[in-house]
N, C-alpha and C positions, 0 to 999 in steps of 0.2 A: 385612301393615299393613290395609289396610280392613276385611276379614274380623276379624280380631283385634280393630278398634276395634269392629266389630259385637256383637263377639260380649260384649266387656267392658259395652257398654250395653246389650245383652238381662239378662245377669245385673245389673247398678246396676238394673232397672227389676224384675226378679223380686226382686229384694230389699229395696227399695222395700216391694212388693207385701203380703212376706213380713212385713215390721215393722210395715205394719199390720194386718194380718191378724192377728197375734200380740197388738195393741193390743185390734184387736175382742173376742178371743176373752179375753182377759183380765178386760176389762172388764164383757163380756157376760153373762160366767160366774161375777161375781163373788161372788152369794148361794152358788153350787156350791164356792168356793175356800173360802168362811169354813166352808163345814160340814167339809171335810175339815182343814181346821186346827182344827176345833172336836172332831174325833175323833182328831186326830193330838198330840190333849194331853191327854182323856180317857186315850186306851190306844195310846201310841206303837207296841204289838204288830200291831194292825190294819192299819194301812197303812204295814206295813216289806215289803211286793209293791207295792203302788203306787206308794209314793216309789224303790223301784228301777228299775219301768218307768218310770218319768218319767224320772228320770235316763238310762237307758240310751236313749232314742228321742232328749230332748231334746240329748242327748251327740250323735248323729246328726247333729243340725241344727248344734253350734260346731262340730263336726268337717269339715262341708263349707261353712264359715261364714270358718274359719280356716285351715285346714292346702288342702283341695282347693279356696277359691273357689271354688264351684261352690253355686249356690242357682236351686231350678225356683221357677217362680211356684205358689202354694199352689192346691189345687183348688176354689175358692171357690164354685161352683154345689154342690158337697159337701159343704161346710161351713153354708153357708147354710139349707141342706135338714138338718141337723140341730140348729141354731140353733131352727127353726120348728118340731122336732117338739121341743125344749128348752121352747122358750116355752110349747105346748098343753099340754105333761105340768105346768108351772107353773100355768097357769089353772085344769087338772082336779086339783089340788093332789094330786100324785103324789109316792110318800114321797124323803126326800130322797135316799136311795140310789139311783134309777131316776133322780132328771135330774144327782144329779152323776156315774155313769155313763155319761150321754150327754157330760157336760163334758170328761169324763176322756178319753173318746175320741175326741173328737172336737180336743184337743189334745194328742192321740199323731197322731192323722192328720194334721192341720198339720207335725206334724215330720217324721214319714216322708215325707211327699211333698213337701217342700222341700227336704227331702235326696238322695230316691233318686228322685224326676220320673215319679214311677207310684206307683198305688195300692196299698196293702198286700195279701198274702195273706192267707185268711182264718183263719190262725192267729192275726194281728195283734189281733183283733175280741174272740176269746176271751181273747188276754194281758189287755187291754185291762176287759175286762167283768168278767176275775176279780181283778184285783187290787188293785178295791176292796174294803173292807169287807164285803163282801155273808154271810159264813156266820153272823153273830150272825141274821140276819133270815133266811136260811133255815134255822135250827137250829127259829129259832120257825115256819114257816110247814110246813115241813116235815119237821120233826125227829120229831115225832111217829108220822106215815104211816108213817116210813123203820123207827122202832121197831116198828111196829107189821108191817109188809109181814118187816121180817127172822123176827121172833119167828113171823108164820103160815106160810113157807117154814125155816124149821128143824125146826119140829116134826115133821112127817111126815119130814126126814131122819134124826132118832132114834129113833122108832117103827121106822121101817125092821130098824135095827142091837139094835133087842129093849127098849128102853127106854121102859117106863111112863112116858111126858112129858106133861103137859097145860100148855093155853095158861090162861092168867090176866092177862087184860088185853094187858098187853107184860112180864111172867114167864112165865119158863119153870119148872113143877112137876114135882119128881120128889121120889118119897116124902116126907120134911120139909121140902125144903129148896128154896127158890126162888132163880133166877137171872134178876135183872133183867135189860132191854135198855135202860140208863140212857142219857142222853144223847150220850156219847162211845159209845153201841155204836149209834146210830144211820146210821152211815156217814155222815153228812154232810161232815164235815171231811176224811174220804179221798176224798170223792167230788172235793169243791173241789182240792184238791191233785194228784189223779189229773189233772183236765181242764185243772188252770193248767200242770202241768210237761208234761203231753202238748201242750198248744198252744203252750209256749215251743220245745218240738220240732221241732212242724208249723211253726213259724213261722220256724224255722233252716231247713229242708227244702223252705220254697217248697211247701207242697201246695197243691192247690187245694181247691173247698168240697165235692164229691163225697165224695172222700176225710179231707177234716177231718170232716165230718157222721157218714160211720161210723167215727169214729174214736172220736168222741163218746159215739154210739152204745153201742160196745164198753167203753169206758169206763164208761160207768151199767152196764152189765149186768155186767162184771168188778168191780165194787167192791158189788156185791147179791151175787154169788155169791162174792166175800173179804170181808163181812160175815158170811154166812151160816156158812162155813166160820170163821170168827175166834168165834161163839158157840157150835159145835161144838167148837170148839175149852178154851173155858173151860169148857163143861161138862162135859168128862171132867178137866181139869186142879184145880179147885173142887171138883169134888167125888169126886175121888180114884178113881174111872172105872179108870185105866190102872195102880193101884195099890195097894198094901193100906193106906197111908200119902196123905193127902191134902198140900196144899202145904207146904213147911217155914213155922213162923211166924214166921221172921223174914221173910219175904218178902209183903208186904202184897195188897189185892188190888188198889189202886191201880198199884203195880208190875207185876202179872201182866199187870194189861187193856193197861197202855201195852208193855209188853214183845210179849205177841199179836196187840196191833193194828200194831206197829212190824214184825213180822216179816210180818202179812200184808199190809200197805201195800206194803214194799219188791217183796215177789209181785206184787203187781197191778202197779207201776210200771216194772218187769223185762221182764211181758207185755205191756204197754201199749208201751213204747219201741221194743222189738225189734218187736212190726208195726206201728207208724211207717216204722221203716225197710224192712221189707218193704215197704209200698205205696209207699217213694220208689226202691225197683231194681225192682220191677214198673214201676211208671210211667217212670223212667229206660230198661229195656227193650224198652219199648211208642214210643220215641220213634224 
C-alpha cells in the first residue's frame, strides 16, 4: 500500500514537471510555431509529414497519460541544451527552417521521453529533422550541384554504350536533341523521401547510431545511382533508342518523368528497407 502511494506520488510529480516543461516549450518556441503555422497556411502539403510525426509522438504522451497513467520526468538538461542552441541560432539569425527544426525536435523529444522514460533511438532524430518542410530549401541549395553531378556521371555511362553524348551545363546533348536535368531530376526529393522513410523504419527497429549513419550513407549513394539510372532510362525512352518509334504522342514528358521516377524510387526504397532489416537481423544475432 505504501509502495503504491509512493509510486502514485512519483507519477504525479513527474506529470507536474512534464506539464510545466510542455508550457515552457510552447511559450519559448513561440516564434517557431508561428512560422510553422504560416507554412501550413501557405502550403499544407509541405507540413503533412510534420503534422503526422507530431500526432504520432504526441499520441504516445497522451496514451501514457490517459491509458497507462505512467508518465516519466522530462530530460530537463537535454531540453535546456536544445533551447540554448535555439537561442544562439536566433541571435545569429539562422534561417527559420533551422531554428524551427530545433524547436520541433525538442517538442518531439519531450513527448517521447515522458512516455518512454529513456532517450530515443538514432532514427528518431532523422524523422524529426526530415519531417520539417526542408525540401524547397534543399532544392535551392543543393538542386543545381546535384543535377550537375548526375549529368557528369551519366555521360561516361552512355558513352561506354557507344553513344556520342556530350554535356552542356545540365543538359545531355545527343545528335540534335537535348535532355535536360531539370529540378525533379536532381534527385533531392528522392533522397529526402528515402531518408525519411528509412529513418521511420530505423526508429521502429531501434537501430543504433553506427548502423543508422551507415544507412544514411548508403541511402545517399543509392539515390545518386538511382538518379543516374533514371536519367539513362529517360535517354533511351525519349530518344527512341530501344525502338524505331519514340514514345506515343498521348504520353507527355511529365507523365514519362513521373513514371520512370516512381519505378526508380520504389526500387531504391525496397533495397534500403531490405538493408535495414538485414542490419537488424545481424544485430540480433550478435547479441
